[in-house]
N, C-alpha and C positions, 0 to 999 in steps of 0.2 A: 699440725694439721688435723682436721677431723677425720675419723676413719671413713672408708668408702671412697668411691670415685668422685671427682669434682662435680659440683652441682651446676646446672645450667644457669648462666648469668643473664638476667634481662638486659644488661648493658651491652651484651655481645651483639645485639641487633645493629648497633652503631658502628661495628667493625666490618671491614670487607670480609667476604667469605674466606679468602686465603689467610686472614689474620686471626680468625676465631680460635683455631686450634693452638696457635702460638701463644695467645694471651689467655688461655684457659688455665687459670691458677686454682689450686685447692683452697678450701675454706679453712680458717683458723678459728680457734676458740677465743672469743672476746669476753673478758671479765670486766664488768662495769666498775666504776669507783665504789668505794665502801670497804668492807672487810670486817674483821681481819682475814687475810688470805695467807696460806702457807704453800710452799713449793718444795719439791724434792731437790736434793743437791744437784742432780743432773739436769734439772729443768732451768730454763732461762726465761726471764720476764722482760717484755718490751713495753715501755710506757709511751703512749702516743696521744698527743693532744688532737682532739677532733673539733676544736673551735675554729670558726671561720676567720681567716687571716686575709690581710690586704697587702699587696706588694706592687711597687712601681713596675710597669711592664717593660721599662727600659733598663732595669737593674740586671746586671750580669753577676750572678752569685760567685762565679769562678774568677772574674776579673772586674772588680768594682770600678776601675777607671774607664772601662769601655762605655760606649754610647754617651759620651760627654759626662762621665761620672754618674751614669745611671739616670740621667734626666730626660734625654731625647732619644727615641728609637728612629733610626733612619729607614726609609722605604722608597721605592721607585714606583711612580704611577704608570698608567698605560701609555701616556704621552712622554715617557722618559724624563719626568720631572722628579728631582729629589725632594722629598718632604720629610719633615720631622714630626713624629707622633708622640703625644703625651697622654698618659692615662694610668689606670690601675687595674689590677686583676684581683678578684676575690675568689679564694679557693679554700677548701677544707679536705681533710683526709676522709675517705670513704670507709666506714666501718665494715662494709661488706667486702672490701678489696684490700684488707690489711696485708694479706700475703704478697700481693703485687707491690704494695708500698714498702714493706720491710725487706723483701727478698727478691723482688723482680729486677730492680736496678739499684745502683749504688747510691745515687742521689736523685730521688724522684722529683723533687721540686725543680732542680736544674733541667731535668728531662722535659717536664711538662711546660716549663717556660720556653725552652727551645722549640717544643712542639707548637705552642701557641704562636710564637713569633714567626715561625716558618709559614703557618697557615695565614697569619695576618698579612705578611708581605706578599704571599701569593694572591690573596684576595684584593689587596690594594693594587697590584699590578694588573689584575683582570677585572677590576670593578667597572660596572656599567650602570649608570643612573637609570632608574625606572622611567619609562616613557610618560611624558606629560604633555598637555596641550601647548604649554609654553615652549617645551623642548621641540615639539613638532613644528611650531611656527618659526623657531630659530633655525631649525634644520632647513625649512623651506626658504628662509631668507638667505641662508648661506649655502644654498645648493650649488654644487660644483667645486666646493673647496676640498682640499686634500687632507684636512684634519680628521684623524680617526681616533684620537686619544680621548681621554676623559678629563674634564677640567677639575682642578682642585676644589673649585666651588661646589661641584657635584658631590665630592666626598664630604665636604663640610655640611652641606644641606642634608645629607643622608647618613649622618653619624649614628642615628638610632637604628636604621636598617643595617648598617655595618656591624654595630654591636650585637644585634640580634642574630645576624649571620654567623658571627664568631661564636656566640653561645651554642648555636646548633652544630657548628662544625666541630666543636670541642667536647661534645657529649661522650665521645669514646675515651676521653682521658681517664675516666674512672677504671675502665676495664684494662687500659694499657699500663697506667702507673699508680693506680690506687688513689688518685686525687680528683676531686670533683671541682670543676671550674664553675662557681656559682654565677659569676657575671664578669664580663669585660667592659670596662668603662673608659672608652676612648674619648677624651675630652677636647683635645686640640690637634689640628693638622696644620702645620706651618710650612710655608714655602721659604726658600732662601731669600735673604734681604734684597738681593739684586733682582729678584723676580717679582717682588711685591709691587713695585711701581708700574712695571709693565702689565701686571695682572689688574691693577686698579684702572688703568686706561682701557683695557679690554672689557672689564666689567662695566665701566661707564658706557662704552659703545654698545654692549649687549643690552644694557638697561634702556638706553635710548631707543634702540631698534624695537625692543619689546613694547616700550611705551607708545611708539609711533604705530606699531601694528595694532595694539589694543585700541588706540584712539581711532584709527581708520575703521576697525571692525565696529566699534560703538557707533561711529557716525553713519556707516552703511546700514547697520541694524535700525538706527533711528529713522533714516530716510525710508527704509522698506516699510516700517510700521506706519509712518505718516502717509505713504502712498496707499497702503491697504485701507487706512481709515478714510482717505479722500475718495477712493473708489466706492467704499461702502456708503458714504454720504451721498455721492452722486447717484448711486443706484437707488437709494431710498427716495431721493427727490424725484427721480424719473418714475418710480412706482407710484408716488403720491400724485403726480400729474396724470398718469395714465388711468388710474383706478376710477376717478369720476367720469372720464370719457367712456370707459368700458361699461360703467353702470348706466350711463345715459343711453348708450347704444343698446344695452339689454332691455331697457325700458321701452325704447322706440320699437325694438323688434317685437316685444310683447304686445304693444299697442297695434302695430300693423297686423299681427296675427289675430287680434280681436275684431278687426273689421274697420271700415272707413268711418263709421259713426264714433267709435272709440277714439280714433286719431283726431277727428274734428273736435270732440269734447276736450281732449287734452290740449289742443291748440287754443280753444276758447278759455280754458282755465289759466293757461300761460299768459294770454292777453289780459285777462282780468287782473292778474298779479302785477303786470307791467303798468296797467292803467292806475292801479291803486298807488303805485309809487310815483307816478308822473304828476307834475304840477300843471301841465298844460297839454292838451290833446289837440292835434290838428287833423282834421278829417278831410280828406280829398274827395270832392264830389265830382262825379263825371257828368258832363252835360251832353 
């Protein structure tokens, strides 16, 4: 270890306050590749690979036969459904935390795998899909039901969010075990075979309900738009019919205000226009 007290670790912010003192390890001197280097007889050299490695998340390093031979990791969802998880974990040794990696625990990879799996199972058991418009419509359609769990379809649709959540939750692994989890790649979430057929029927029913609701909304929106346009058209027609009458009334009002002679002149001009258009004029003579 380097002389002096342990340095503050920026990764400590991802630990709980009561864990920061526990995982406060000293710094060690890291010698990069190259050389030649010489050591004293009482010194000991540890060679560590800092390359990024990939491992199956279901692999149990202490018992290779567990989890179906390291192929499927089992978990339980919020609605008590057993699911099988498949995927990989990318990790690398943190050069800043070599003391924790070499001397903190006996087998840091086993510990960090157990840490990851425990968090993953806890998140699967409490996962809630983000609220969407479709989800709200489905909730309205199924109002009064007693189902409080989360569908496996929600987990499948939100694999990206689940992977990002696991990346955030495992940021403290460097300070704990000296290993940085670069990424969790959950690729498949499978239900038991006996559940798949029932889920297919449920999915078909949900899709049909969503389709009917969307179609009803589209039809209602179309009728509303058509009604608005019809009202606008009738309003414009009424305005077009009223405006000439208003203009004529304004002209008559102006003529009346100008005196009787102006009104008589206006009537004479109107008669002349009518006479010009007429083919025959019948004049009634009083005897």
